[in-house]
C-alpha positions as CSV (number, residue, x, y, z in Angstrom):
1,M,108.8,123.2,139.0
2,K,106.7,121.3,136.2
3,I,109.8,120.1,134.7
4,L,111.1,118.9,137.7
5,A,107.1,117.2,138.5
6,G,107.7,115.8,134.9
7,V,111.4,114.1,135.3
8,A,109.9,112.6,138.5
9,L,106.6,111.3,136.6
10,L,109.3,110.4,134.3
11,F,111.2,108.2,136.4
12,S,108.5,106.2,138.5
13,M,106.9,105.6,135.1
14,S,110.1,103.7,134.6
15,I,110.9,102.7,137.6
16,A,107.4,100.8,137.3
17,A,108.1,99.2,134.4
18,A,111.5,97.6,135.0
19,H,109.7,96.5,138.1
20,A,106.8,95.2,135.9
21,Q,109.5,93.7,133.8
22,K,111.1,92.4,136.9
23,A,108.4,90.3,137.6
24,F,107.6,88.2,135.2
25,Q,109.1,84.3,136.5
26,P,108.9,81.9,133.0
27,P,107.1,78.7,134.0
28,S,109.1,76.1,135.0
29,G,108.4,73.1,134.8
30,P,110.4,69.6,132.3
31,T,110.6,69.8,128.1
32,P,107.1,69.5,126.9
33,K,106.7,66.4,124.6
34,T,104.3,66.0,121.7
35,A,102.5,63.0,120.6
36,E,104.7,61.9,118.4
37,G,107.6,62.2,121.4
38,K,109.5,64.8,119.8
39,V,110.5,68.2,121.6
40,D,107.5,70.7,121.6
41,F,108.7,73.9,120.7
42,S,105.2,75.7,120.3
43,G,104.7,78.9,121.8
44,V,105.6,83.0,121.9
45,W,108.5,83.1,122.7
46,S,111.0,86.4,123.3
47,R,114.8,86.7,122.3
48,P,117.5,89.1,123.3
49,Y,117.3,92.0,120.5
50,V,120.8,91.3,118.3
51,P,121.7,94.8,116.3
52,D,124.9,93.8,116.1
53,M,125.9,89.9,116.5
54,T,129.6,90.7,117.1
55,K,128.5,92.6,120.5
56,D,127.9,90.7,124.0
57,G,124.4,91.3,125.9
58,R,121.6,90.2,127.7
59,E,121.3,86.2,127.6
60,Q,123.2,86.9,124.6
61,K,127.0,86.1,123.0
62,G,128.4,87.6,119.8
63,M,131.4,86.8,118.0
64,A,133.8,90.0,118.8
65,E,135.9,90.2,115.8
66,L,134.5,88.7,112.4
67,P,136.7,86.9,110.1
68,Y,136.3,88.3,107.2
69,T,137.7,87.9,103.4
70,P,138.5,91.0,101.9
71,W,135.2,91.1,99.8
72,G,133.7,90.8,103.4
73,E,135.5,93.3,104.7
74,S,135.4,95.9,101.6
75,E,131.5,95.4,102.3
76,W,131.2,96.0,106.4
77,K,133.5,99.5,105.4
78,H,132.1,100.7,102.7
79,Y,128.2,100.5,104.1
80,D,126.4,103.3,104.7
81,P,123.2,103.1,106.0
82,S,122.3,107.2,105.8
83,E,122.2,105.8,101.9
84,G,119.3,103.3,102.6
85,D,118.6,100.9,104.2
86,Y,116.5,98.3,102.5
87,T,114.3,98.1,105.7
88,G,113.5,101.5,105.9
89,A,111.5,100.7,102.5
90,C,109.4,97.8,104.2
91,L,111.9,94.5,101.8
92,P,112.2,91.9,103.7
93,F,114.2,91.9,106.9
94,G,116.3,88.0,105.8
95,L,116.2,85.2,108.0
96,T,119.1,86.3,110.8
97,R,117.8,89.7,110.8
98,S,114.3,88.3,111.8
99,V,115.5,86.2,114.1
100,N,117.9,89.0,115.8
101,A,114.9,91.4,115.6
102,P,113.4,92.7,119.4
103,E,109.8,91.6,119.1
104,P,108.5,88.1,119.6
105,I,108.2,85.2,117.6
106,Q,105.7,82.6,118.2
107,I,106.4,79.0,117.0
108,M,103.9,76.6,115.8
109,Q,105.1,72.9,114.8
110,N,103.2,69.6,113.9
111,A,105.2,65.7,112.5
112,T,105.7,67.7,109.5
113,Y,106.6,71.7,109.9
114,F,108.5,74.0,112.1
115,T,106.8,77.1,111.1
116,F,108.1,80.7,112.5
117,L,105.9,83.2,112.8
118,F,107.8,86.6,113.0
119,E,106.1,89.7,114.3
120,V,108.3,92.0,112.4
121,N,106.7,92.5,109.4
122,N,104.0,89.6,110.3
123,L,106.5,87.6,107.7
124,F,106.6,83.8,108.8
125,V,109.1,80.8,107.8
126,V,107.5,77.4,107.0
127,V,110.5,74.6,107.9
128,P,109.9,70.9,106.8
129,I,111.1,68.4,109.1
130,D,110.2,65.3,107.7
131,G,113.4,64.5,105.4
132,R,112.8,66.2,102.6
133,P,115.2,67.2,100.6
134,H,116.2,71.3,99.7
135,R,114.2,72.5,97.2
136,K,115.2,74.0,93.5
137,V,113.7,77.8,93.4
138,N,114.3,81.1,92.6
139,P,116.6,82.5,95.4
140,G,114.9,84.1,98.5
141,W,115.0,86.7,100.9
142,Y,114.8,84.1,104.0
143,G,116.5,81.1,101.9
144,D,115.0,77.8,101.6
145,S,115.2,75.6,105.1
146,I,115.0,72.1,105.8
147,G,114.9,70.8,109.6
148,R,116.3,67.7,111.2
149,W,116.5,66.4,114.2
150,D,120.0,65.9,116.5
151,G,118.7,63.8,119.7
152,D,116.5,66.6,121.4
153,T,117.8,69.5,119.6
154,L,115.8,70.6,116.6
155,V,118.4,71.6,113.5
156,I,117.5,73.8,110.6
157,D,119.7,74.6,107.3
158,S,118.9,77.4,105.7
159,I,120.5,78.6,102.1
160,N,120.0,79.8,98.8
161,F,119.7,83.4,99.6
162,N,119.1,86.3,97.3
163,G,121.9,88.1,99.0
164,R,119.9,91.5,99.0
165,T,119.8,91.3,103.1
166,K,122.3,92.4,105.8
167,L,122.9,89.8,109.0
168,D,121.5,92.4,111.0
169,T,120.9,96.2,112.4
170,V,123.8,97.6,112.4
171,G,124.9,96.4,108.4
172,H,127.6,93.1,108.9
173,P,127.4,91.6,105.1
174,M,126.3,88.8,103.9
175,S,126.3,87.1,100.0
176,D,124.1,84.7,97.8
177,Q,126.8,82.0,99.1
178,L,125.1,82.2,102.9
179,H,124.8,79.2,104.2
180,V,122.8,79.4,107.5
181,V,122.4,76.2,110.6
182,Q,120.0,77.1,113.3
183,R,120.0,74.5,116.9
184,Y,116.6,74.7,119.1
185,T,117.3,73.2,122.1
186,R,114.8,73.1,124.9
187,T,116.3,73.0,127.9
188,D,113.0,73.1,130.4
189,L,109.7,74.1,130.0
190,G,110.0,77.9,130.4
191,H,113.4,78.3,127.9
192,I,115.3,77.9,124.6
193,A,119.1,77.4,123.6
194,F,120.1,79.2,119.9
195,E,122.8,78.7,118.5
196,M,123.0,80.0,115.0
197,T,126.1,79.3,112.9
198,V,127.1,81.9,110.0
199,D,128.6,79.8,107.4
200,D,129.5,82.4,103.7
201,P,132.7,81.7,101.9
202,K,132.4,85.2,100.1
203,T,131.9,87.4,103.2
204,Y,133.8,85.4,105.8
205,S,136.8,83.0,105.7
206,K,135.0,80.4,108.2
207,P,132.1,79.7,109.9
208,W,130.8,81.7,113.2
209,K,128.6,81.5,115.7
210,N,126.4,83.1,118.2
211,T,123.9,81.8,121.1
212,R,121.3,83.3,123.2
213,T,118.4,82.2,125.1
214,F,114.7,82.6,124.4
215,T,111.9,82.7,127.3
216,L,108.5,81.7,126.7
217,R,105.9,84.3,127.4
218,P,102.5,82.5,128.3
219,D,101.2,86.0,128.8
220,W,102.0,86.8,125.1
221,E,100.3,87.5,122.3
222,M,101.7,87.8,118.5
223,M,100.3,91.9,117.7
224,E,100.1,93.3,114.3
225,Y,102.9,94.7,112.8
226,S,102.3,96.8,109.2
227,C,105.0,98.4,107.1
228,E,103.8,98.0,103.1
229,E,105.8,100.9,101.7
230,N,107.4,98.1,98.8
231,N,103.8,97.5,97.1
232,K,105.2,97.7,93.9
233,S,101.2,97.8,92.6
234,L,101.3,101.1,94.5
235,W,104.3,103.1,93.4
236,E,104.0,101.4,89.8
237,G,100.4,103.0,89.3
238,R,98.2,99.6,89.3
239,I,96.4,100.3,92.5
240,K,94.9,103.7,93.4
241,V,96.5,105.5,97.2
242,P,94.4,104.4,100.1
243,K,91.5,107.4,101.2
244,F,91.3,107.3,104.6
């Protein structure tokens, strides 16, 4: 009887959670503008979780067959997460995998910068949108991004990746030749139409796309996400393990 009661309780809780999720209605209204007359993307946004960019899902469209190069296909076939996934060591997720994550993002913008605050790992990316070119800096986990306006769509162009990440959770490969173009179009007050183009000539024989819909969540606030296993000073002995 206790088991049946427990099952019934879990079922009722899942139904309640489903109703709570279903009850949310994103705000409706026209697309907001900044004081400069540009589309304002500010806010906390939910996105579809995309662990596999080849799969379709709720509010997202994947690319079923990826156009691998021989090198890219070999990387994919020989990838084994049981040998160690870099995010398990709290290394940075990388740009595409952060965008794919289920946790929300907060977007903040002004006339000069467009900023992503990723809840996952509490990481952030600051994108200049004032017309400056890409910087000449060392390759990074998130690459180097610049933005420009294409009408009411914000286009973010990212290059100069270090090639140490994966595109998504299941491990689709990328290289240091990765070039990512994101297009953000705020279709109304409550939604963003998002498009990501992956162009990596070492890994894929041609560019390919993934599209999805973001939803404004004015009822949400960002939470702390702490993952610090890659604290180099800790495991090289320059700082001591804290005692709680």
